[in-house]
C-alpha positions as CSV (number, residue, x, y, z in Angstrom):
1,M,116.3,177.8,-29.5
2,K,113.5,176.1,-31.6
3,V,114.7,172.5,-33.1
4,V,112.7,169.9,-34.5
5,T,111.5,167.5,-32.2
6,D,109.9,164.9,-34.4
7,Y,113.4,163.2,-35.5
8,T,113.9,159.3,-35.4
9,H,115.5,158.8,-32.1
10,S,118.7,157.0,-32.5
11,E,120.6,154.6,-29.6
12,C,122.6,157.7,-29.0
13,D,119.1,159.7,-27.9
14,N,117.7,156.9,-26.0
15,T,120.6,156.8,-24.3
16,L,121.5,159.9,-23.4
17,E,117.6,160.3,-21.5
18,T,117.7,157.3,-19.9
19,T,121.6,158.9,-18.5
20,L,119.4,161.7,-17.7
21,I,116.7,160.1,-16.3
22,Q,119.3,158.3,-13.7
23,W,121.3,161.5,-13.4
24,R,118.4,163.5,-11.8
25,Q,117.4,160.0,-9.8
26,N,120.9,160.9,-8.5
27,V,121.6,164.7,-7.8
28,H,118.0,164.1,-5.9
29,T,118.9,161.7,-3.8
30,E,121.9,163.6,-3.3
31,F,120.0,166.6,-2.6
32,W,117.8,165.0,0.1
33,G,120.9,163.2,1.5
34,G,119.8,159.7,1.2
35,K,116.0,160.2,3.1
36,I,113.4,158.9,0.9
37,D,111.1,161.8,-0.5
38,H,107.7,160.3,-0.5
39,F,105.6,163.5,-1.8
40,L,108.0,165.2,-4.8
41,G,110.3,163.2,-6.5
42,P,112.7,163.7,-9.0
43,A,111.1,165.9,-10.8
44,A,110.3,168.0,-9.0
45,L,114.0,169.2,-9.7
46,V,114.6,168.6,-12.8
47,S,111.2,168.2,-14.5
48,D,110.7,165.6,-17.2
49,E,110.0,168.5,-20.1
50,I,113.6,170.1,-18.6
51,I,115.2,166.8,-19.7
52,E,113.4,166.4,-23.1
53,D,114.3,169.9,-24.2
54,L,117.8,168.8,-23.5
55,C,117.4,165.9,-25.3
56,H,115.8,167.3,-28.6
57,L,118.9,170.5,-27.7
58,S,121.4,167.8,-28.0
59,H,120.7,165.5,-31.1
60,A,120.5,168.9,-32.8
61,H,124.1,169.9,-31.4
62,A,123.0,173.1,-29.8
63,I,124.7,172.7,-26.6
64,C,128.1,173.5,-26.5
65,T,128.3,175.9,-23.6
66,I,126.3,176.9,-20.2
67,D,125.2,179.8,-22.1
68,D,122.8,177.6,-24.1
69,I,121.6,175.6,-21.1
70,A,120.6,179.2,-19.6
71,N,119.3,180.4,-22.5
72,N,117.2,177.2,-23.3
73,V,115.5,176.2,-19.5
74,Q,113.2,178.3,-18.2
75,G,111.5,178.2,-15.2
76,A,111.2,177.9,-11.4
77,Q,114.0,174.7,-11.6
78,H,116.8,177.5,-14.0
79,P,119.0,178.2,-10.8
80,F,118.9,174.5,-9.8
81,V,119.9,173.1,-13.4
82,M,122.3,176.1,-14.0
83,K,124.2,174.8,-10.7
84,H,124.5,171.3,-12.3
85,A,125.4,172.9,-15.5
86,K,129.0,172.0,-16.4
87,D,128.0,168.5,-15.1
88,I,124.6,168.0,-17.8
89,I,127.0,169.6,-20.8
90,N,129.7,166.6,-19.7
91,L,127.2,164.0,-19.7
92,I,125.8,165.2,-22.9
93,H,129.0,165.3,-24.8
94,S,130.2,161.9,-23.3
95,I,127.0,160.2,-25.6
96,I,126.5,163.1,-27.9
97,P,130.0,164.3,-28.6
98,L,130.1,167.9,-30.4
99,P,130.7,167.4,-34.1
100,L,134.0,168.7,-35.1
101,T,133.3,171.9,-37.5
102,T,135.0,172.0,-41.2
103,S,136.3,175.4,-40.0
104,S,139.0,173.5,-37.3
105,E,140.1,171.4,-39.6
106,P,142.5,172.0,-43.1
107,K,140.7,171.3,-46.2
108,V,143.2,169.1,-48.5
109,G,144.7,170.7,-51.3
110,L,144.6,174.2,-50.6
111,L,147.5,174.7,-49.2
112,P,150.7,174.1,-50.2
113,P,152.4,170.8,-49.2
114,N,154.9,171.4,-46.1
115,T,153.5,174.7,-45.8
116,P,153.9,175.6,-42.1
117,M,150.3,176.5,-40.4
118,Q,150.2,178.6,-37.5
119,P,147.7,177.9,-34.4
120,I,144.6,180.8,-34.4
121,I,145.0,182.1,-30.8
122,T,142.0,184.0,-29.0
123,A,142.0,186.0,-26.6
124,T,139.6,185.8,-23.6
125,S,138.0,188.5,-22.1
126,K,140.0,189.3,-18.5
127,W,136.2,190.2,-17.0
128,G,134.9,186.8,-15.9
129,P,131.1,186.1,-16.5
130,Y,129.1,187.9,-13.9
131,K,127.6,186.7,-10.8
132,C,124.6,187.7,-8.2
133,K,126.0,188.7,-4.7
134,L,123.2,186.9,-3.2
135,C,122.7,183.2,-5.2
136,K,126.5,183.0,-6.4
137,M,124.9,181.9,-10.2
138,E,126.1,183.2,-13.7
139,G,123.7,185.1,-15.5
140,H,121.6,187.8,-13.7
141,T,122.3,190.2,-11.2
142,F,120.6,190.4,-7.5
143,K,118.8,193.5,-8.6
144,Y,117.2,191.7,-11.8
145,F,116.9,188.3,-9.9
146,F,113.5,189.5,-8.1
147,S,111.7,191.8,-10.9
148,Y,109.1,190.1,-12.4
């Protein structure tokens, strides 16, 4: 997704970037089991470009679901990022919450007073998202995993 990258960073934007960098450091330490990594560093697992892209997408409120991350993160680090996508989304939304949509709130004055409102219930598919049998990640199958 293309988003505007030339904007004035708010305090939330700066906090998100700092928090994502700290999260990346924590994940890197956990990945290496607390051992010191002298060669690769945290950016080997989640690059600065991915952190920057996540910040821009979050500023534009373009990350709502795991699929939004999957569709916007490319390259060799994609599987690692997707492994932690739920944590990333929770972290992002704790700092930059999703805006309330106007369609989810009744507009004042459109309904007569004391009109009962029924909740809208949507059914989800009985089939969950497909997962790769090799790596157990969503979004691809083993058949297409190695197709270059």
